[in-house]
C-alpha positions as CSV (number, residue, x, y, z in Angstrom):
1,M,103.2,-53.4,-293.2
2,A,99.5,-53.0,-292.7
3,R,98.5,-53.7,-289.1
4,L,95.5,-54.4,-286.9
5,D,95.4,-50.9,-285.5
6,V,95.5,-51.4,-281.8
7,R,94.7,-47.7,-281.1
8,V,91.4,-48.1,-282.9
9,L,90.7,-51.2,-280.8
10,F,91.4,-49.1,-277.7
11,N,88.9,-46.6,-278.9
12,L,86.4,-49.4,-279.2
13,A,87.3,-50.7,-275.7
14,S,86.7,-47.2,-274.2
15,F,83.0,-47.5,-275.0
16,L,82.9,-50.7,-273.0
17,I,85.0,-49.4,-270.1
18,A,82.8,-46.3,-269.8
19,I,79.9,-48.6,-269.2
20,L,81.8,-50.7,-266.7
21,V,82.9,-47.8,-264.6
22,S,79.3,-46.7,-264.2
23,A,78.5,-50.3,-263.1
24,C,80.8,-52.8,-261.1
25,G,84.1,-55.1,-260.9
26,G,86.9,-58.0,-262.0
27,G,90.7,-60.5,-263.3
28,G,93.9,-62.0,-268.0
29,G,95.6,-63.3,-271.9
30,S,98.9,-65.0,-274.0
31,G,100.9,-67.8,-276.6
32,G,104.2,-69.7,-278.7
33,T,106.3,-73.4,-279.7
34,G,108.6,-75.9,-281.8
35,L,110.5,-73.6,-284.3
36,V,112.9,-74.1,-287.2
37,V,115.5,-71.5,-288.2
38,S,115.0,-71.0,-291.9
39,A,118.2,-70.6,-294.1
40,N,116.2,-68.7,-296.7
41,T,116.0,-64.9,-297.2
42,F,112.6,-63.2,-297.4
43,S,111.5,-60.1,-299.3
44,L,109.8,-57.4,-297.2
45,P,109.1,-55.0,-300.1
46,A,107.2,-57.8,-301.9
47,V,105.0,-58.4,-298.9
48,L,104.4,-54.7,-298.3
49,A,103.4,-54.3,-302.0
50,N,101.0,-57.2,-301.8
51,Q,99.2,-56.0,-298.6
52,I,99.0,-52.4,-299.6
53,N,97.8,-53.0,-303.1
54,N,95.4,-55.7,-302.3
55,G,94.2,-55.1,-298.8
56,Y,92.9,-58.0,-296.6
57,T,90.2,-59.1,-294.2
58,Q,91.1,-60.7,-290.8
59,N,89.0,-62.1,-288.0
60,F,90.3,-61.9,-284.5
61,T,89.5,-62.6,-280.9
62,V,90.3,-60.3,-277.9
63,S,91.4,-61.2,-274.4
64,G,92.9,-58.9,-271.8
65,T,92.6,-56.7,-268.8
66,E,92.1,-53.0,-268.0
67,I,92.8,-51.5,-264.6
68,I,90.6,-48.6,-263.7
69,G,90.4,-47.0,-260.3
70,G,92.4,-49.9,-258.9
71,I,90.0,-52.5,-260.2
72,T,91.0,-55.0,-262.8
73,Y,88.4,-55.7,-265.5
74,N,88.6,-58.8,-267.8
75,V,87.7,-57.9,-271.4
76,T,87.0,-60.5,-274.1
77,G,85.6,-60.2,-277.6
78,T,85.7,-60.9,-281.3
79,G,85.9,-58.8,-284.4
80,T,86.9,-58.3,-288.0
81,I,89.3,-55.9,-289.6
82,T,88.9,-55.0,-293.3
83,V,91.7,-53.1,-295.0
84,T,90.8,-51.7,-298.4
85,P,93.1,-51.9,-301.4
86,A,95.2,-48.7,-301.7
87,V,94.0,-45.6,-303.6
88,D,96.0,-42.7,-304.8
89,T,96.1,-39.6,-302.6
90,V,98.3,-36.8,-301.3
91,F,99.7,-36.9,-297.8
92,E,101.7,-33.9,-296.4
93,G,102.2,-32.5,-299.8
94,Q,103.4,-35.7,-301.6
95,V,101.9,-38.3,-303.8
96,A,100.9,-41.3,-301.6
97,L,98.9,-44.5,-301.3
98,Q,96.0,-44.6,-298.8
99,N,94.6,-47.7,-297.1
100,S,91.4,-47.5,-295.0
101,S,90.8,-49.9,-292.2
102,T,87.4,-50.7,-290.7
103,I,87.1,-52.6,-287.4
104,N,83.8,-54.2,-286.3
105,A,84.1,-55.7,-282.8
106,T,82.0,-56.9,-279.9
107,L,83.7,-56.6,-276.5
108,T,82.4,-58.0,-273.3
109,A,83.1,-57.5,-269.6
110,N,81.1,-58.2,-266.4
111,G,78.4,-59.6,-268.7
112,I,78.0,-56.3,-270.6
113,S,78.6,-56.4,-274.3
114,V,79.2,-53.5,-276.7
115,S,79.3,-53.7,-280.5
116,V,81.1,-50.8,-282.3
117,T,82.7,-49.9,-285.6
118,D,85.7,-47.6,-286.1
119,T,87.9,-46.6,-288.9
120,S,91.5,-45.4,-289.5
121,Q,93.7,-44.6,-292.5
122,S,97.4,-45.3,-293.2
123,F,99.5,-43.6,-295.8
124,S,102.6,-44.9,-297.7
125,T,104.8,-43.8,-300.5
126,T,104.3,-45.3,-304.0
127,S,107.3,-47.6,-303.2
128,Y,105.4,-48.8,-300.1
129,A,107.4,-47.0,-297.3
130,P,105.2,-45.7,-294.4
131,L,104.3,-42.0,-294.4
132,G,101.7,-41.5,-291.7
133,M,98.4,-42.5,-290.1
134,S,95.1,-41.0,-289.0
135,N,94.0,-43.2,-286.2
136,G,92.3,-41.0,-283.7
137,E,95.6,-39.1,-283.7
138,Y,97.6,-37.8,-286.7
139,W,101.0,-39.4,-287.2
140,V,103.7,-38.1,-289.6
141,V,106.9,-40.1,-290.2
142,Q,110.2,-38.4,-289.6
143,G,112.8,-38.6,-292.3
144,V,113.0,-41.6,-294.7
145,P,111.9,-45.0,-293.3
146,V,114.4,-47.9,-293.6
147,I,112.9,-51.0,-295.1
148,P,115.5,-53.7,-296.0
149,A,115.1,-55.5,-299.3
150,T,115.5,-58.9,-297.7
151,V,115.7,-60.3,-294.2
152,I,116.8,-63.5,-292.5
153,V,116.1,-65.0,-289.0
154,G,117.7,-62.9,-286.3
155,D,117.7,-59.6,-288.2
156,T,116.5,-56.5,-286.3
157,G,116.2,-52.8,-287.2
158,V,114.3,-49.6,-286.7
159,V,111.9,-48.8,-289.6
160,G,111.2,-45.2,-288.6
161,T,109.9,-42.8,-286.0
162,Y,106.6,-40.8,-286.2
163,T,105.6,-37.5,-284.6
164,R,102.2,-37.9,-283.0
165,Y,99.9,-34.9,-283.3
166,E,96.4,-34.4,-281.8
167,D,95.0,-33.8,-285.3
168,N,96.0,-32.8,-288.8
169,T,96.4,-29.1,-287.9
170,K,99.6,-30.3,-286.1
171,A,99.1,-27.6,-283.5
172,T,99.5,-30.0,-280.6
173,V,102.3,-32.6,-280.3
174,L,101.4,-35.6,-278.2
175,G,104.7,-37.4,-278.5
176,T,106.4,-39.9,-280.8
177,A,106.1,-43.5,-281.9
178,E,108.9,-45.8,-283.0
179,V,108.4,-48.8,-285.3
180,S,111.1,-51.6,-285.3
181,Y,111.2,-55.2,-286.3
182,V,112.7,-58.6,-285.2
183,V,112.8,-61.6,-287.6
184,E,111.8,-64.7,-285.6
185,A,112.2,-68.4,-286.4
186,D,109.1,-70.3,-287.7
187,T,109.5,-73.1,-290.3
188,A,112.1,-74.1,-292.9
189,T,110.3,-72.1,-295.5
190,S,108.8,-69.2,-293.4
191,V,109.7,-66.6,-290.8
192,V,107.7,-64.4,-288.4
193,I,108.2,-60.7,-288.7
194,N,107.5,-59.1,-285.3
195,L,106.7,-55.4,-285.8
196,I,107.2,-53.6,-282.6
197,L,105.5,-50.2,-282.0
198,K,106.4,-48.1,-279.0
199,E,104.5,-44.9,-278.2
200,F,106.0,-42.2,-276.1
201,D,104.4,-39.1,-274.6
202,D,105.8,-35.5,-275.1
203,S,108.1,-36.1,-272.1
204,N,109.5,-39.3,-273.8
205,V,107.7,-41.6,-271.3
206,L,106.8,-45.0,-272.8
207,E,102.9,-45.3,-272.9
208,L,102.4,-48.4,-275.1
209,T,104.3,-51.3,-276.5
210,D,102.5,-53.1,-279.3
211,Q,103.9,-56.3,-281.0
212,T,102.3,-57.5,-284.3
213,R,103.5,-60.8,-285.7
214,W,103.1,-61.7,-289.4
215,R,104.2,-65.0,-291.0
216,I,105.8,-64.7,-294.5
217,D,107.1,-67.5,-296.6
218,T,109.5,-68.0,-299.5
219,L,106.7,-67.5,-302.0
220,G,105.7,-64.1,-300.5
221,N,102.5,-65.3,-298.9
222,V,101.7,-63.4,-295.7
223,S,99.3,-64.2,-292.8
224,W,98.6,-62.4,-289.6
225,R,99.5,-64.3,-286.5
226,S,98.7,-62.2,-283.4
227,E,99.1,-58.9,-281.7
228,T,99.8,-58.0,-278.1
229,A,99.6,-54.6,-276.5
230,T,100.8,-53.6,-273.0
231,G,100.9,-50.4,-271.0
232,A,100.8,-49.4,-267.3
233,D,97.1,-50.3,-266.9
234,F,96.2,-52.6,-269.7
235,N,97.3,-55.9,-271.3
236,Y,95.7,-57.2,-274.5
237,L,96.1,-60.2,-276.8
238,F,94.5,-60.2,-280.3
239,N,94.6,-63.5,-282.2
């Protein structure tokens, strides 16, 4: 499933943090309520096909904290992500679909604002299974991703694992990333798919946990709900 690429947002935040560190100091972000367990089943492949083929545009707000040199900085902002409809390409020697994402965001901390633009690319098979990403790093999926045809509330599973490389030469391995999902209650005719991304360094130490929540309904409609990202020295909410 296409996602608001949190790594690209961190790249944007780095511009702001660089300014903050050369200036001065700082203090948080979160959300949830009244849910119904749907008795329906929901088609993930149909949702993936829709998003990958058609792309989408999503506005978001940002709130969170970064800890640098023992100082906590509050960061807020707004932005827009635009994902283009898929085009045919080749990825790692196989026919693939490519979506390009562009993020325009303005981030603010300590009264300082920075506006930036960044891009990333995601690659999938012609049957909409993930293959890899180019997002400041270069990710290649290991083996064959597992995407169930249908899901119900309470289902969980691992979609797949990526090897994280520094760039497309694949000369330097940075670690791995695992994508899993949990199907959460929402309404009688919809569920929330919580896509969970965990990034590990080359010593298998967890660096980042990112949770992106999408609502899907029995008609196959999909809408982005929120994204949270946490690590040892940061905590962000995008909604």
